[in-house]
C-alpha positions as a printed NumPy array, in Angstrom:
array([[-10.808,  -3.902,   0.346],
       [-12.898,  -6.105,   2.558],
       [-13.736,  -8.446,  -0.313],
       [-10.346, -10.211,  -0.054],
       [-10.701, -10.514,   3.864],
       [-14.237, -12.006,   3.464],
       [-12.943, -14.557,   0.723],
       [-10.245, -15.484,   3.221],
       [-12.581, -15.867,   6.108],
       [-15.058, -17.925,   3.824],
       [-12.055, -20.141,   2.928],
       [-11.146, -20.641,   6.697],
       [-14.915, -21.695,   7.338],
       [-15.423, -24.072,   4.591],
       [-11.917, -25.591,   4.321],
       [-10.874, -25.743,   7.995],
       [-14.128, -25.392,   9.733],
       [-13.1  , -22.287,  11.654],
       [-15.396, -19.929,  13.064],
       [-14.807, -16.068,  12.992],
       [-16.363, -13.079,  14.665],
       [-16.114,  -9.246,  14.607],
       [-14.191,  -7.481,  17.36 ],
       [-13.817,  -3.791,  18.311],
       [-11.794,  -1.78 ,  16.14 ],
       [-12.947,  -3.295,  12.879],
       [-10.876,  -6.554,  13.196],
       [-12.211,  -9.969,  12.741],
       [-11.09 , -12.625,  15.106],
       [-10.515, -16.269,  13.943],
       [ -9.908, -19.185,  16.446],
       [ -7.563, -21.862,  15.461],
       [ -6.262, -24.639,  17.939],
       [ -6.693, -22.406,  20.933],
       [ -5.002, -19.559,  19.265],
       [ -6.675, -16.372,  18.154],
       [ -5.775, -14.675,  14.82 ],
       [ -6.99 , -11.046,  13.87 ],
       [ -7.855, -10.133,  10.191],
       [ -7.64 ,  -6.56 ,   9.082],
       [ -8.998,  -5.074,   5.928],
       [ -7.685,  -1.701,   5.228],
       [ -7.294,   0.688,   2.296],
       [ -5.743,   4.004,   1.495],
       [ -8.174,   6.827,   1.089],
       [ -6.992,   9.954,  -0.553],
       [ -9.041,  13.12 ,  -0.318],
       [ -8.558,  14.492,  -3.821],
       [ -9.859,  17.976,  -3.138],
       [ -7.559,  18.392,  -0.226],
       [ -4.67 ,  17.024,  -2.204],
       [ -5.393,  19.434,  -5.021],
       [ -5.572,  22.338,  -2.702],
       [ -2.152,  21.344,  -1.092],
       [ -0.573,  21.009,  -4.564],
       [ -0.939,  24.803,  -4.941],
       [  0.704,  25.864,  -1.798],
       [  4.144,  27.616,  -2.157],
       [  5.932,  24.993,  -0.016],
       [  4.578,  22.163,  -2.121],
       [  5.492,  23.999,  -5.266],
       [  9.136,  24.092,  -4.038],
       [  8.939,  20.582,  -3.222],
       [  7.724,  19.615,  -6.752],
       [ 10.323,  21.67 ,  -8.397],
       [ 13.008,  19.95 ,  -6.237],
       [ 11.994,  16.458,  -7.004],
       [ 11.322,  17.371, -10.874],
       [ 15.06 ,  18.544, -10.852],
       [ 16.367,  15.341,  -9.254],
       [ 14.389,  13.244, -11.525],
       [ 15.502,  15.034, -14.667],
       [ 19.125,  14.861, -13.633],
       [ 18.736,  11.052, -13.477],
       [ 17.199,  11.115, -16.647],
       [ 13.799,   9.739, -15.388],
       [ 10.684,  10.928, -17.291],
       [  8.173,   8.294, -16.176],
       [  7.611,   8.256, -12.316],
       [  5.491,   5.549, -10.841],
       [  4.488,   6.197,  -7.206],
       [  3.155,   3.681,  -4.647],
       [  2.239,   3.586,  -1.106],
       [  2.004,   0.786,   1.211],
       [  2.218,  -0.09 ,   5.004],
       [  5.3  ,  -2.073,   6.281],
       [  3.746,  -5.194,   6.984],
       [  4.231,  -8.825,   5.919],
       [  0.901,  -8.627,   4.067],
       [  1.43 ,  -5.307,   2.257],
       [  1.566,  -4.924,  -1.591],
       [  5.213,  -3.893,  -1.593],
       [  6.517,  -7.259,  -2.853],
       [  3.834,  -7.139,  -5.66 ],
       [  4.747,  -3.656,  -6.539],
       [  8.27 ,  -4.505,  -6.85 ],
       [  7.374,  -7.521,  -9.069],
       [  5.122,  -5.526, -11.236],
       [  7.691,  -2.842, -11.742],
       [ 10.254,  -5.522, -12.808],
       [  7.832,  -6.871, -15.318],
       [  7.173,  -3.516, -16.773],
       [ 10.775,  -3.005, -17.229],
       [ 11.235,  -6.453, -18.677],
       [  8.488,  -6.29 , -21.197],
       [  9.032,  -2.598, -22.122],
       [ 12.735,  -2.046, -23.076],
       [ 12.136,   1.657, -23.786],
       [ 11.271,   2.412, -20.094],
       [ 14.428,   0.778, -18.707],
       [ 16.393,   4.077, -18.586],
       [ 13.496,   6.411, -18.101],
       [ 11.378,   4.93 , -15.558],
       [ 11.567,   5.294, -11.699],
       [  9.554,   3.645,  -9.067],
       [  9.165,   5.721,  -5.898],
       [  7.67 ,   3.47 ,  -3.202],
       [  6.671,   5.012,   0.169],
       [  6.575,   2.549,   2.837],
       [  4.627,   3.633,   6.253],
       [  5.428,   1.929,   9.468],
       [  2.346,   0.38 ,  11.133],
       [  1.286,   1.933,  14.547],
       [ -1.464,   1.071,  16.969],
       [ -4.394,   3.12 ,  18.008],
       [ -2.398,   5.319,  20.363],
       [  0.113,   6.126,  17.58 ],
       [  2.859,   4.008,  18.911],
       [  5.09 ,   2.105,  16.358]])
């Protein structure tokens, strides 16, 4: 969400007197002591209609059944799913902290809940990692 980036840039301007400007590719550049820093705001967009359609494909049904069997063998009945880019500013740490807090505060989920967190490597515009 660009709101967070906008607030960060506002703080850079008001607290540090730094200027920022948009660059190609949707990034914003901030100059600090002769160095340039690039700010990126990104979100995950899921095409719900396409996902729903894919869920009914035979190969997907097989995968769903396989994963359901695995989770049931583990005794896991509540599955939390998360997605994040692998970068220092991603929400992976926050997801893990939130999961830990849920387990601390809800003893009934300690044996039945599982977090599946998919971490995606970042790549540049050419698709290179």
